[in-house]
C-alpha positions in Angstrom: -29.4 -26.6 -26.7 -29.7 -25.8 -23.0 -28.0 -24.3 -20.0 -26.0 -25.7 -17.1 -26.2 -24.2 -13.6 -23.5 -25.2 -11.1 -23.8 -24.3 -7.4 -21.1 -24.7 -4.8 -21.4 -24.2 -1.1 -18.5 -22.0 0.0 -19.6 -21.5 3.6 -16.6 -23.5 4.9 -14.2 -21.5 2.8 -15.6 -18.2 4.2 -15.3 -19.6 7.7 -11.7 -20.6 7.1 -10.9 -17.2 5.8 -12.5 -15.5 8.8 -10.7 -17.9 11.2 -7.4 -17.0 9.5 -8.1 -13.3 9.7 -9.1 -13.5 13.4 -5.9 -15.6 14.1 -3.7 -13.1 12.3 -5.4 -10.1 14.1 -5.0 -11.8 17.5 -1.3 -12.7 17.0 -0.6 -9.2 15.7 -2.0 -7.6 18.9 -0.1 -10.1 21.0 3.2 -9.3 19.3 3.0 -5.5 20.0 3.9 -5.7 23.6 7.2 -7.8 23.4 8.2 -5.8 20.3 7.9 -2.6 22.3 9.9 -4.1 25.2 12.7 -5.3 22.8 13.1 -1.9 21.2 13.0 -0.2 24.6 15.8 -2.4 26.1 17.9 -2.2 23.0 17.8 1.6 23.1 19.0 1.4 26.8 22.1 -0.7 26.0 24.2 2.3 25.1 23.2 4.1 28.2 24.4 1.4 30.5 28.0 1.6 29.1 30.0 2.1 26.0 29.7 -0.6 23.2 32.4 -1.7 20.8 32.0 -1.6 17.1 30.8 -5.2 16.9 28.3 -4.8 19.6 27.0 -1.6 18.0 26.6 -3.6 14.7 24.6 -6.3 16.6 22.4 -3.7 18.1 21.6 -2.2 14.7 20.7 -5.6 13.3 18.3 -6.2 16.3 16.7 -2.7 15.8 16.3 -3.3 12.0 14.7 -6.7 12.5 12.4 -5.4 15.3 11.3 -2.5 13.1 10.6 -4.8 10.2 8.4 -7.0 12.4 6.7 -3.9 13.8 5.9 -2.7 10.3 4.5 -6.2 9.5 2.3 -6.1 12.6 1.1 -2.6 11.9 0.2 -3.6 8.3 -1.7 -6.6 9.5 -3.7 -4.6 12.0 -4.5 -2.0 9.4 -5.6 -4.6 6.9 -7.8 -6.3 9.6 -9.5 -3.0 10.5 -10.1 -2.2 6.8 -11.5 -5.6 6.0 -13.7 -5.6 9.1 -15.2 -2.3 8.1 -14.1 -0.5 11.2 -12.8 2.5 9.2 -16.2 4.3 8.8 -14.8 7.9 8.9 -15.7 9.7 5.7 -14.7 13.4 5.0 -14.7 15.6 2.0 -11.1 14.9 0.8 -8.9 16.3 -1.9 -6.9 13.5 -3.5 -4.5 16.0 -5.4 -3.4 17.5 -2.1 -2.7 14.0 -0.7 -0.6 13.1 -3.9 1.4 16.4 -3.6 2.0 15.8 0.0 3.3 12.2 -0.5 5.6 13.3 -3.4 7.0 16.1 -1.2 7.9 13.4 1.4 9.6 11.3 -1.3 11.5 14.1 -2.9 14.8 13.2 -1.4 14.5 9.5 -2.4 13.6 10.5 -6.0 16.7 12.8 -6.1 19.0 10.1 -4.6 18.0 7.7 -7.4 18.0 10.5 -10.0 14.5 9.6 -11.1 12.6 11.6 -13.6 9.2 12.5 -12.1 6.4 13.5 -14.6 3.4 14.8 -12.6 0.2 15.7 -14.3 -2.8 16.9 -12.1 -5.9 18.2 -13.7 -6.8 21.6 -12.3 -10.0 22.0 -10.3 -10.5 18.3 -9.5 -13.6 17.4 -7.5 -13.2 16.1 -4.0 -13.8 12.6 -2.7 -15.9 11.4 0.2 -13.5 9.2 2.1 -11.1 8.5 4.9 -8.2 10.9 4.4 -5.8 8.7 6.4 -6.6 5.6 4.4 -6.5 7.4 1.2 -3.1 8.8 2.0 -1.9 5.3 2.9 -3.2 4.1 -0.6 -1.2 6.9 -2.3 1.8 6.3 -0.2 2.0 2.6 -0.9 1.7 3.1 -4.7 4.2 5.9 -4.9 6.7 4.3 -2.6 6.6 1.0 -4.6 7.2 3.0 -7.8 10.3 4.7 -6.3 11.5 1.4 -4.7 11.2 -0.7 -7.9 12.4 1.8 -10.4 16.2 1.7 -11.0 18.4 4.8 -11.0 17.8 7.2 -13.8 14.3 5.7 -14.4 11.0 7.5 -14.9 7.8 7.7 -12.8 4.6 9.1 -14.2 1.8 10.2 -11.9 -1.5 11.3 -13.3 -4.6 12.5 -11.6 -7.7 13.4 -13.6 -11.5 13.3 -13.6 -13.8 11.4 -16.0 -17.4 12.0 -15.4 -18.3 11.0 -11.8 -15.0 9.4 -11.2 -11.3 10.4 -10.4 -8.6 8.4 -12.1 -5.3 8.0 -10.3 -2.4 6.4 -12.3 1.1 5.6 -11.1 3.5 4.3 -13.9 7.1 3.3 -13.4 10.0 2.0 -15.6 10.9 -0.7 -13.1 11.3 -4.4 -13.3 7.7 -5.1 -14.2 5.5 -7.9 -12.9 5.4 -11.3 -14.8 2.1 -12.2 -16.3 1.8 -15.3 -14.1 2.2 -13.2 -11.0 -0.3 -10.5 -12.0 -3.6 -12.3 -10.9 -2.1 -12.8 -7.3 -0.4 -9.4 -6.8 -3.1 -8.0 -4.6 -3.1 -11.1 -2.3 -1.8 -11.0 1.2 1.9 -11.8 1.5 2.4 -12.2 -2.2 5.4 -10.7 -3.9 6.4 -10.9 -7.5 8.7 -13.7 -8.4 11.2 -11.4 -10.0 11.4 -8.8 -7.1 15.1 -7.8 -6.6 16.7 -9.6 -3.7 17.1 -7.6 -0.6 14.2 -5.2 -1.5 12.3 -4.6 1.7 8.6 -5.4 1.9 6.0 -7.4 3.7 3.9 -8.5 0.7 0.9 -6.6 2.3 1.1 -3.2 0.7 -0.9 -3.9 -2.4 -3.4 -6.0 -0.4 -4.0 -2.9 1.8 -4.3 -0.7 -1.2 -6.9 -2.9 -2.8 -8.9 -3.1 0.5 -8.8 0.7 0.8 -9.9 1.2 -2.8 -12.8 -1.3 -2.5 -13.8 0.3 0.9 -14.2 3.6 -1.0 -16.4 1.8 -3.7 -13.5 2.1 -6.3 -11.6 -0.3 -8.5 -7.9 -1.0 -9.1 -6.0 -2.9 -11.7 -2.6 -3.0 -13.3 -0.9 -3.1 -16.7 2.7 -4.5 -16.6 5.4 -5.7 -18.8 8.6 -7.4 -17.5 11.6 -5.2 -18.0 9.5 -2.1 -19.1 7.6 -1.3 -15.9 4.1 -1.3 -14.3 1.2 1.0 -14.3 -1.4 1.0 -11.5 -4.9 2.5 -12.3 -7.2 3.5 -9.4 -10.8 4.6 -10.1 -12.7 6.3 -7.3 -16.1 8.0 -7.2 -16.2 11.7 -6.6 -18.2 13.2 -3.7 -21.8 12.4 -4.5 -23.1 15.8 -3.3 -21.1 17.4 -6.1 -23.0 15.5 -8.7 -26.4 16.9 -7.8 -27.3 19.6 -10.3 -28.2 23.0 -8.9 -31.9 23.8 -8.8 
């Protein structure tokens, strides 16, 4: 009877990961200027003179492609800032207000797909100590994904409740689900589920950003998914510590 202790030096892996992050961050910054120029000149084309239908179609393709790259660059820069710990802003924030705000913005998309939205928010929820911009980004990504991957006439359940010193945020859909082999990688950068419907827009960074935001707020996130039945994301965040101190 005994024990075995295995040690492995991962310094080189950490260095490679840092170099990769620095490279992506630098390239993202360098891409912003030419993208801005492309968008500007494309918008000026119609002011120079009338375009025929085919030319207008080409212009729309260029605009859509440039916008997709811009979204990718913005996501990369956001992820870099979060992972580097630059987002130090912390305010007393109401997560239920953020959830309602995001759902209001998605109302038309939900109606267009004829989705059934079930919203359950516990009254009198405690506040969080966090960055309201990043928390809204987290909520946006999870709810937008639920709407995007749920087919017409499907259902989305959103629940927000407190359990002791924590707030639980759950988003459940009846979409395509995530294969069990993909689930361990779903929060990795640029990773998309193998069964994602063709033509569905996305950069593969949304869930990586969500996970980074959750961890930056000392929280946890995981998922429960079955192919063909849907996916549930569960986020656990600590409430504002000052609220936990009992009155004297």
